N, C-alpha and C positions, 0 to 999 in steps of 0.2 A: 045196795043202792040207797036203802033207807038210812044207813049210817052216814053216807056221803051228804045227804040232804040235811041231816041234823048237824053235821060238821059245818056246812056252809051257813046254816042259820046261826050257829054259835059264833062263827067268825063275824057275821054281820052285826050281831048283838054286841059283841066285844068292841067292834069298830065304832058303832054308834055310841056306846058308853064312853069310849075314849074321847070322841069328839065332843060329847056333851060336857064331860068334866074338865077338859082342857080348854074348851072354848074355841078350838080350831075348826076351820071348815074343811071340807073334802079336798080343796085345792092345796091347802097348807099341809095336810096329811100326805097327799100325793107327792108334794115337793120333798118332804122329809124322807119319804120312802125312796124316792129317786136318788137323793143324796146318799142315803145309806147303801143303795145298790151300787153306786158309782165309786164308793170308797175303795174297793179292791183295785180299781183301775188306777187310782192315785198311788196306791201302794206299789203297784207294778211299775209305774213311772219312776218312783223314788228308787226302787230296786235297780232298775235299768240305769239310772243316772249314777248310782253308787258303783255299779259294775264298770261303767265307762270311766269313772274317775279312777278306779283301781287299775284299769288298763293303762290309762295315761300315766299314772305314777310308776307302773312297771316299766313302761317305755322310757320314761325319764331316767329311772335308775339304771336301766340297761345302757342308755346312751352315756350316762356319766361314767359307768364302769368301763365302757369302751374308750372314752376319752382319757381316763386315768391310765388304762393299760397302754395306750398309745404314747402318753407322756412319759411313762416309766421306760418304755422301750426306747424312745428318743433320747432320754437322759442316759440310759445305760450305753447306748451306741456312742453318744458324745463322750462319755467318760472313757470308753474303750479307745476311741480315736485319740483322745488326749493322752492316754497312758501309753500308747504304742511307741512313740518316740523315746520315752523314758526307758522302756523295756529293751529297746534295740541298742541303746548305748550301754 
């Protein structure tokens, strides 16, 4: 318990020294600390947005692949239909 008291006293002295040398008040220090704590939330938002963008790109590529496959199938079928009369003669 004695060590905990000394730790709290040391933190308070360090905080007071920081405020004295920087000229910042307790509210400004609290705002900076709050911003630093919220930084991981911003990183999570960016990560989630990147994941959503990757999903959208994957869906677009899949749709393009399906469209190309369908176009090739239609072209092949049309070529076969056009070639049938020539083969029968």
